[in-house]
BAZA-172894 format. One record per residue (C-alpha): residue number from 1; y negated, z, x; residue in one letter. Coordinates in Angstrom, 1 decimal, padded with zeros to 4 digits. Each point is the difference from the previous one (the first is absolute). Layout:
<pts>
num;v;w;u;residu
NUM;Y;Z;X;a
...
</pts>
This chain:
<pts>
num;v;w;u;residu
1;004.7;-084.1;-059.8;x
2;002.0;002.9;-001.6;x
3;-001.4;002.6;002.6;x
4;-003.6;-001.1;-000.5;x
5;000.8;000.6;-003.9;x
6;001.1;003.5;001.0;x
7;-002.5;000.8;001.8;x
8;-002.4;-001.5;-002.8;x
9;001.5;002.7;-002.5;x
10;-002.3;002.7;-000.6;x
11;002.2;002.4;001.9;x
12;000.4;-002.1;002.6;x
13;-003.5;-001.0;000.6;x
14;-001.0;003.9;-000.3;x
15;002.6;000.7;002.9;x
16;-001.7;-003.1;002.0;x
17;-003.4;001.7;-000.7;x
18;001.4;003.5;001.4;x
19;001.4;-001.2;003.0;x
20;-003.4;-002.1;000.7;x
21;-001.8;003.5;-000.5;x
22;002.2;001.4;002.2;x
23;-000.4;-002.4;002.8;x
24;-003.9;-000.1;-000.6;x
25;-000.1;003.9;-000.4;x
26;-002.7;000.6;003.2;x
27;000.2;002.4;002.9;x
28;-001.2;002.9;-002.4;x
29;002.7;000.3;-002.1;x
30;002.7;-000.9;002.9;x
31;-001.7;003.4;001.4;x
32;001.0;002.0;-002.7;x
33;003.8;-001.4;-000.4;x
34;000.4;000.5;003.6;x
35;003.2;002.0;001.1;x
36;001.2;-000.2;-004.3;x
37;003.7;-000.3;-000.2;x
38;002.2;-000.3;-003.2;x
39;002.2;-002.3;-001.9;x
40;002.1;-001.9;-000.9;x
41;-001.1;-000.9;-003.3;x
42;002.0;-002.8;-001.5;x
43;-001.5;-002.4;-002.3;x
44;002.2;-002.1;-002.4;x
45;-001.9;-003.4;-000.3;x
46;001.1;-002.6;-002.3;x
47;001.3;-002.5;002.9;x
48;000.5;002.8;002.7;x
49;000.2;003.9;001.0;x
50;-002.4;001.2;002.7;x
51;000.1;003.1;001.6;x
52;-003.4;001.3;001.5;x
53;-000.2;002.9;002.4;x
54;-003.2;001.1;001.6;x
55;000.0;000.3;003.9;x
56;-003.1;001.6;001.9;x
57;-002.2;-000.7;-002.9;x
58;001.6;-003.7;-000.3;x
59;001.7;-001.6;-002.8;x
60;003.4;-001.3;001.1;x
61;001.5;-002.1;-002.5;x
62;003.8;-001.3;-000.1;x
63;001.7;-002.5;-001.9;x
64;003.2;001.3;-001.5;x
65;003.5;-001.4;000.1;x
66;002.6;000.8;-002.8;x
67;002.6;002.6;001.6;x
68;-001.7;000.5;003.1;x
69;-001.2;003.1;001.3;x
70;-003.8;001.4;000.4;x
71;-001.1;-000.4;003.4;x
72;-002.8;002.4;000.8;x
73;-003.0;-001.3;002.6;x
74;-001.0;003.5;-000.1;x
75;000.9;003.5;-001.5;x
76;003.2;001.0;-000.9;x
77;000.9;-001.5;-003.6;x
78;002.5;-002.7;000.7;x
79;003.6;-001.1;000.9;x
80;001.4;-000.2;-003.5;x
81;000.0;-002.8;-002.5;x
82;-001.6;000.4;-003.5;x
83;002.1;000.8;-003.1;x
84;001.3;-003.1;-001.8;x
85;-001.4;001.7;-003.2;x
86;-001.2;003.5;-001.1;x
87;002.0;000.6;-002.9;x
88;-001.0;003.1;-002.7;x
89;001.2;003.2;001.6;x
90;002.7;001.8;-001.6;x
91;-001.1;002.8;-002.7;x
92;003.0;002.1;001.2;x
93;002.8;000.3;002.5;x
94;003.1;002.1;000.6;x
95;000.0;002.9;001.8;x
96;000.7;-000.8;003.6;x
97;001.5;002.1;002.7;x
98;-003.1;000.7;001.8;x
99;-003.7;-000.7;-000.7;x
100;-003.5;000.7;001.5;x
101;-003.1;000.1;-001.5;x
102;-003.6;-000.2;001.0;x
103;-003.6;-000.1;-001.7;x
104;-003.7;-000.8;000.6;x
105;000.2;-002.1;003.4;x
106;-003.7;-001.0;-000.8;x
107;-000.6;-002.1;003.3;x
108;001.9;002.2;002.1;x
109;002.9;-002.4;001.1;x
110;000.4;001.5;004.0;x
111;000.9;003.5;-001.9;x
112;001.8;-001.5;-002.7;x
113;002.4;-001.6;002.7;x
114;000.2;002.9;002.2;x
115;001.3;002.1;-003.1;x
116;002.7;-002.7;-000.7;x
117;000.6;-000.1;003.7;x
118;000.2;004.0;000.3;x
119;003.0;000.1;-002.8;x
120;002.1;-003.1;001.0;x
121;-001.4;-002.2;-002.8;x
122;-001.1;-002.4;002.4;x
123;000.9;-000.5;003.7;x
124;-002.1;000.2;002.8;x
125;-001.3;-003.5;-000.3;x
126;-000.5;000.8;-003.5;x
127;002.8;-002.0;-001.7;x
128;001.9;001.3;-002.8;x
129;003.3;002.4;000.8;x
130;000.4;001.9;-003.2;x
131;002.9;-002.1;-000.9;x
132;000.8;000.1;-003.4;x
133;-002.8;002.4;-000.7;x
134;-003.1;-000.5;-002.2;x
135;-003.5;000.6;000.9;x
136;-002.6;000.6;-002.7;x
137;-003.9;-000.3;000.8;x
138;-001.6;002.0;-002.9;x
139;-003.1;-002.1;000.1;x
140;-003.3;000.0;001.6;x
141;000.3;-002.3;003.1;x
142;-003.4;-001.6;-000.5;x
143;-003.5;001.8;000.5;x
144;-001.8;002.7;002.7;x
145;002.2;-001.1;003.0;x
146;-000.2;-003.0;002.3;x
147;003.6;-001.2;000.1;x
148;000.3;-001.0;-003.7;x
149;001.2;-003.4;001.1;x
150;002.5;001.1;002.2;x
151;001.6;002.9;-002.4;x
152;000.4;-002.8;-002.6;x
153;001.5;-002.5;002.5;x
154;002.5;002.9;001.2;x
155;001.0;000.7;-003.4;x
156;000.6;-003.5;-001.3;x
157;001.9;-000.7;003.6;x
158;002.1;003.3;-000.2;x
159;001.1;-000.9;-003.9;x
160;001.5;-003.5;001.5;x
161;001.7;001.7;002.8;x
162;001.4;003.0;-002.1;x
163;001.0;-002.6;-002.6;x
164;002.4;-001.7;002.7;x
165;001.6;003.7;001.1;x
166;000.7;000.6;-003.6;x
167;-002.9;002.6;-000.4;x
168;-003.5;-000.2;-001.8;x
169;-003.7;000.3;000.1;x
170;-001.8;000.4;-003.2;x
171;-003.9;000.4;000.0;x
172;-001.7;001.4;-003.4;x
173;-003.4;-000.9;-000.7;x
174;-002.7;002.7;000.6;x
175;-003.3;000.0;-001.7;x
176;-001.7;-001.0;003.4;x
177;002.0;-003.2;-000.3;x
178;-001.4;-000.5;-003.4;x
179;-003.3;000.7;001.3;x
180;000.1;-002.7;002.6;x
181;001.4;-002.4;-002.3;x
182;-002.8;-000.1;-002.2;x
183;-002.8;-000.2;002.2;x
184;-000.7;004.2;000.3;x
185;-000.8;000.3;004.0;x
186;-001.8;002.9;000.1;x
187;002.8;001.7;002.1;x
188;000.7;-002.7;002.2;x
189;-000.3;000.7;003.9;x
190;-002.9;-002.3;001.2;x
191;002.3;-002.1;002.2;x
192;001.2;-001.8;-003.1;x
193;-003.4;-000.8;-001.2;x
194;-000.7;-001.8;003.5;x
195;003.1;-001.8;-000.6;x
196;-000.6;-001.3;-003.4;x
197;-003.6;-000.8;001.2;x
198;002.0;-002.1;003.1;x
199;002.3;-001.7;-002.4;x
200;-002.9;-000.7;-002.3;x
201;002.2;001.1;-003.1;x
202;-000.5;003.2;-002.0;x
203;002.3;002.5;001.1;x
204;002.2;000.2;-003.2;x
205;000.5;-003.4;000.1;x
206;001.7;000.4;003.4;x
207;002.8;001.6;-001.9;x
208;-000.4;-002.3;-003.2;x
209;002.6;-002.0;-002.1;x
210;000.1;-003.1;002.5;x
211;000.8;002.3;003.3;x
212;003.4;001.4;000.9;x
213;-000.7;003.9;000.0;x
214;-002.1;-000.4;-003.4;x
215;003.0;-001.7;-001.2;x
216;002.4;002.9;001.2;x
217;-002.3;002.6;-001.2;x
218;-000.1;-001.3;-003.5;x
219;003.6;-000.2;-000.1;x
220;000.4;003.9;000.8;x
221;001.0;002.8;-002.6;x
222;-002.2;003.0;-000.9;x
223;003.1;002.4;-001.0;x
224;003.0;-000.4;002.1;x
225;003.5;002.2;-001.3;x
226;002.4;000.4;002.8;x
227;002.7;001.7;-000.9;x
228;-001.1;003.4;-001.2;x
229;-003.6;-000.1;001.0;x
230;-003.0;-001.7;-001.4;x
231;-002.4;-001.1;002.8;x
232;-003.7;-001.1;-000.9;x
233;-003.5;000.6;001.3;x
234;-001.9;002.3;-002.2;x
235;002.4;001.6;-002.5;x
236;001.3;-000.2;-003.5;x
237;-001.8;001.8;-002.5;x
238;001.3;001.2;-003.3;x
239;-001.7;-003.2;-002.0;x
240;001.8;-002.8;002.6;x
241;003.4;000.0;-001.6;x
242;-001.5;-000.8;-003.6;x
243;-001.7;-003.1;000.9;x
244;003.5;-001.7;000.8;x
245;003.2;001.7;000.3;x
246;001.0;-002.4;003.0;x
247;-001.1;-000.2;003.4;x
248;000.2;-003.5;000.2;x
249;-002.5;-000.2;-003.0;x
250;-002.4;002.3;002.2;x
251;000.4;-001.9;003.1;x
252;-000.7;-003.5;-001.8;x
253;-003.0;001.2;-001.7;x
254;-001.4;001.2;003.4;x
255;001.0;-003.2;001.8;x
256;-001.5;-002.4;-002.6;x
257;-003.8;001.9;000.0;x
258;-000.1;000.1;004.0;x
259;-003.3;-001.1;001.3;x
260;-001.5;000.2;-003.3;x
261;-003.7;001.8;-000.4;x
262;-000.1;003.1;-001.9;x
263;-001.9;-001.7;-002.8;x
264;003.1;-002.5;-000.2;x
265;002.2;003.0;000.0;x
266;-001.7;001.3;-003.0;x
267;001.0;-003.2;-002.0;x
268;003.4;001.5;000.1;x
269;000.3;003.9;-000.8;x
270;003.5;000.4;001.4;x
271;-000.8;-001.5;003.1;x
272;-003.6;001.9;000.4;x
273;001.9;003.3;-000.7;x
274;002.4;-000.8;002.8;x
275;-002.6;-000.3;002.4;x
276;-002.2;002.7;-001.0;x
277;000.5;003.6;000.9;x
278;002.7;001.1;-001.8;x
279;002.1;-003.3;001.2;x
280;002.4;000.2;002.4;x
281;-002.2;-001.4;002.7;x
282;-002.3;002.7;-000.1;x
283;001.4;003.2;-002.1;x
284;-000.4;003.5;002.0;x
285;001.4;002.0;-002.7;x
286;002.5;001.8;002.5;x
287;-002.6;001.0;002.2;x
288;-003.4;000.7;-001.6;x
289;-000.7;002.6;-002.4;x
290;000.7;000.2;-002.9;x
291;003.4;-001.1;001.4;x
292;002.7;-001.7;-002.3;x
293;001.9;002.2;-001.8;x
294;003.9;000.5;001.3;x
295;001.4;-000.9;-003.6;x
296;-001.8;-003.5;000.6;x
297;001.4;-000.6;003.6;x
298;003.5;000.6;-001.4;x
299;-000.7;-002.5;-002.9;x
300;-001.1;-002.5;002.1;x
301;003.2;000.4;002.5;x
302;002.3;-000.3;-003.5;x
303;-001.9;-003.0;-001.1;x
304;000.3;-002.0;003.3;x
305;003.9;001.5;000.7;x
306;-001.1;001.5;003.4;x
307;000.2;003.0;002.0;x
308;-003.6;000.0;001.5;x
309;-003.1;-001.8;000.2;x
310;-001.5;-001.1;003.7;x
311;-003.4;-000.5;-000.2;x
312;-003.2;-000.7;002.6;x
313;-003.5;000.0;-000.5;x
314;-001.1;003.2;000.4;x
315;-000.3;001.1;003.5;x
316;001.7;003.6;000.9;x
317;000.5;001.2;003.8;x
318;003.7;-000.4;-000.4;x
319;002.6;-001.5;-002.3;x
320;000.3;002.4;-002.8;x
321;002.3;000.8;-002.7;x
322;-001.1;000.9;-003.6;x
323;001.5;001.1;-003.1;x
324;002.8;001.4;001.7;x
325;000.7;-003.0;001.8;x
326;-000.5;-002.7;-003.1;x
327;-003.0;-001.4;001.6;x
328;-000.5;-000.6;003.5;x
329;-003.4;-001.1;001.7;x
330;-000.1;-002.2;003.1;x
331;-003.5;-001.0;000.8;x
332;000.0;002.5;003.1;x
333;-003.0;-001.8;001.5;x
334;001.0;-002.6;001.8;x
335;-003.5;-001.5;-000.8;x
336;-001.6;002.2;002.5;x
337;001.7;-001.5;002.6;x
338;001.2;003.2;001.5;x
339;003.1;001.2;-002.2;x
340;002.7;-001.2;-002.1;x
341;003.3;000.6;-001.3;x
342;002.9;-001.8;-001.8;x
343;002.3;001.3;-002.4;x
344;003.3;-000.7;000.9;x
345;003.4;000.5;-002.7;x
346;003.4;-000.1;001.5;x
347;003.3;001.4;-001.1;x
348;-001.7;001.8;-002.8;x
349;-002.8;001.7;002.1;x
350;-003.9;-000.3;-000.1;x
351;-001.6;000.2;003.3;x
352;-003.3;-000.2;001.2;x
353;-000.2;-002.4;003.3;x
354;-002.8;000.7;002.5;x
355;-001.7;-002.2;002.5;x
356;001.9;002.0;003.0;x
357;002.9;-001.1;-001.7;x
358;001.2;003.5;-001.2;x
359;001.2;000.7;-003.7;x
360;-000.7;002.9;-002.4;x
361;001.2;000.9;-003.2;x
362;-002.8;-000.3;-002.7;x
363;-002.6;002.9;-000.5;x
364;000.7;001.7;-003.0;x
365;-001.1;-001.3;-003.4;x
366;-001.2;002.2;-002.7;x
367;002.0;000.7;-003.0;x
368;-001.9;-001.0;-003.1;x
369;-003.6;-002.2;001.1;x
370;-002.2;002.9;-001.0;x
371;-000.3;001.7;003.6;x
372;-002.8;-001.0;002.2;x
373;000.7;-002.5;002.9;x
374;-002.2;-000.7;003.0;x
375;-002.8;-002.2;-000.5;x
376;001.0;-003.7;-000.4;x
377;-002.4;-003.1;000.9;x
378;000.2;-003.6;-000.5;x
379;-001.5;-003.0;-001.9;x
</pts>
């Protein structure tokens, strides 16, 4: 009787009808989905949790047991258990012995992992071997490429593995995370529209508050202070420090409005500003003319008590140092699927890590922010 009552709730009935629709979908729908592989999407129902994979166009659900690892019926994602909880990410961490940072993965999980392997952040099997080091992902894992599910789960898994070795993996939010969570899917790879159709859900609902990755994403920070370096996706404009004197307040404000529409954001002027072009998710003032004056960059650094800002969002051919090393842009076009670099800090030295495993000094930065730089792109 309890099972029947659960099914007859609106949520349970809706799920039953979706499953029935999948079973009766017809040959045409199955033909379009043939070959499609993705997942898992972990859905938390009131009575249980379920992981759903897509294997060759077929939905493969698995009931999950607490503390038991995900067992993949297809694909590469599995072999680890879900977090017992997803606590709010830290606003600041002490200076580590070494750290690495990468940005704008944009669905290129294979290239992302190749880069980490080349610099011994992970081993040949993709497991953490950076010890007590810290890996920062500067946002924009979503959109464009066909491996965003794999990339998200890899970061989630590596966060667990790093923690067991005294290290840390921190992903800050990018503008594309916020776009997808509110249902703006204009940059989404076509594969994922097919997945959403097969699973009979809106794509953004696959990352809703009742899903594992949705809960995890909603616990992330937007700005992370790691020792003497501030990491964020877009950048800090001169106005940002005046909105909230503390990182915690800025992070909490962005977090509390994740998934809201632009119309809803306008009901809160501070949130609306944070999500707009001058906010930390979208700002490009270090790259686009007229560029942010060096004196304003210095004021931002003093406000947050850091030596440098590390940002993504604006694509350059390689990692580049700006303002005499006070700003470092690390979006090195991973989204293109052919190139990508890792920013490495160890023993007080900053280096560019290339896909072939070689390491090079950062390209010189201009002194005052007034000089022209090579064309930069991104959205």
